[in-house]
C-alpha positions as CSV (number, residue, x, y, z in Angstrom):
1,X,117.6,165.6,173.8
2,X,117.5,169.1,175.2
3,X,119.0,171.8,173.0
4,X,118.5,174.7,175.3
5,X,121.2,177.4,175.5
6,X,122.8,177.4,178.9
7,X,121.8,180.3,181.1
8,X,124.2,183.2,181.8
9,X,125.6,181.8,185.1
10,X,126.3,178.4,183.5
11,X,128.5,180.0,180.9
12,X,131.0,181.5,183.4
13,X,134.6,181.1,182.4
14,X,136.5,178.5,184.4
15,X,139.9,179.3,185.9
16,X,142.9,177.3,184.8
17,X,144.1,175.1,187.6
18,X,147.1,176.3,189.5
19,X,150.0,173.9,189.8
20,X,150.0,172.3,193.3
21,X,152.6,173.7,195.6
22,X,154.7,171.1,197.4
23,X,157.8,169.1,197.2
24,X,158.2,169.2,193.4
25,X,158.1,173.1,193.3
26,X,160.4,173.2,196.3
27,X,163.0,171.1,194.6
28,X,163.0,173.3,191.5
29,X,163.3,176.5,193.4
30,X,166.6,178.2,192.6
31,X,167.3,179.3,196.2
32,X,167.3,175.8,197.7
33,X,170.9,175.1,196.7
34,X,172.1,178.1,198.8
35,X,170.0,177.1,201.9
36,X,172.0,176.6,205.1
37,X,169.8,173.6,205.9
38,X,170.9,171.7,202.8
39,X,173.5,169.7,204.7
40,X,171.6,169.5,208.0
41,X,169.5,166.7,209.3
42,X,165.9,167.1,208.1
43,X,164.7,165.8,211.4
44,X,165.7,169.0,213.1
45,X,163.2,170.9,210.9
46,X,160.4,168.4,211.4
47,X,160.5,167.5,215.1
48,X,158.3,164.6,216.2
49,X,156.9,166.7,219.1
50,X,155.1,169.7,217.6
51,X,155.5,171.5,220.9
52,X,159.3,171.5,220.5
53,X,160.8,175.0,220.2
54,X,163.0,173.7,217.3
55,X,165.9,175.7,218.7
56,X,168.5,173.9,216.6
57,X,166.6,174.4,213.4
58,X,166.0,178.1,214.2
59,X,169.7,178.6,214.8
60,X,170.5,177.2,211.4
61,X,167.9,179.4,209.8
62,X,169.2,182.5,211.6
63,X,172.3,182.5,209.5
64,X,170.8,181.4,206.3
65,X,171.2,183.6,203.2
66,X,167.9,182.5,201.7
67,X,165.7,182.7,204.8
68,X,163.2,185.2,203.2
69,X,162.8,183.1,200.1
70,X,162.3,180.0,202.3
71,X,159.7,181.7,204.4
72,X,157.8,183.0,201.4
73,X,157.8,179.6,199.8
74,X,156.3,178.1,202.9
75,X,153.6,180.7,203.0
76,X,152.8,180.4,199.3
77,X,152.8,176.6,199.4
78,X,150.7,176.4,202.6
79,X,153.3,174.3,204.4
80,X,151.6,173.0,207.5
81,X,154.5,171.3,209.2
82,X,158.1,172.0,210.1
83,X,160.4,175.0,210.4
84,X,160.6,177.1,207.3
85,X,162.3,180.5,207.1
86,X,163.1,180.3,210.8
87,X,159.4,180.0,211.8
88,X,157.5,177.1,213.2
89,X,154.0,176.2,211.9
90,X,152.4,178.0,214.8
91,X,154.5,181.2,214.1
92,X,153.7,181.1,210.4
93,X,149.9,180.8,211.1
94,X,150.2,183.8,213.5
95,X,152.1,185.8,210.8
96,X,149.4,185.0,208.2
97,X,146.7,186.1,210.6
98,X,148.5,189.4,211.3
99,X,149.0,190.0,207.6
100,X,145.3,189.5,207.0
101,X,144.4,192.1,209.7
102,X,146.6,194.8,208.1
103,X,144.8,197.5,206.3
104,X,144.9,197.3,202.5
105,X,145.0,193.5,202.5
106,X,141.4,193.2,201.4
107,X,142.1,193.7,197.7
108,X,140.6,191.2,195.3
109,X,142.5,188.0,194.5
110,X,144.5,188.3,191.3
111,X,144.6,192.0,191.5
112,X,147.9,193.6,190.2
113,X,147.2,196.8,192.2
114,X,149.4,197.1,195.2
């Protein structure tokens, strides 16, 4: 039996696991009951052909009172498919890339400093 004391790097604190984003957190979000898409066909927001412009879904999103919350949810949750907050998956990836390129976005993770 080895009774050595672990070296300094081995004693690092472990981060608490974050809750996984996804359907469960979406269903508990308070803004979802006000979403314009609540009564719409979900197939409009998840078209079979990923190259589809999703015109109908975007039209519904355009008048939605919780569009910003929906978009932020999709970015936070890493939603890879469908129309969220009026943007397709390709448009959201482009938005994320543009945000990363903006000056001041290189702050450390978990920093409370704006």
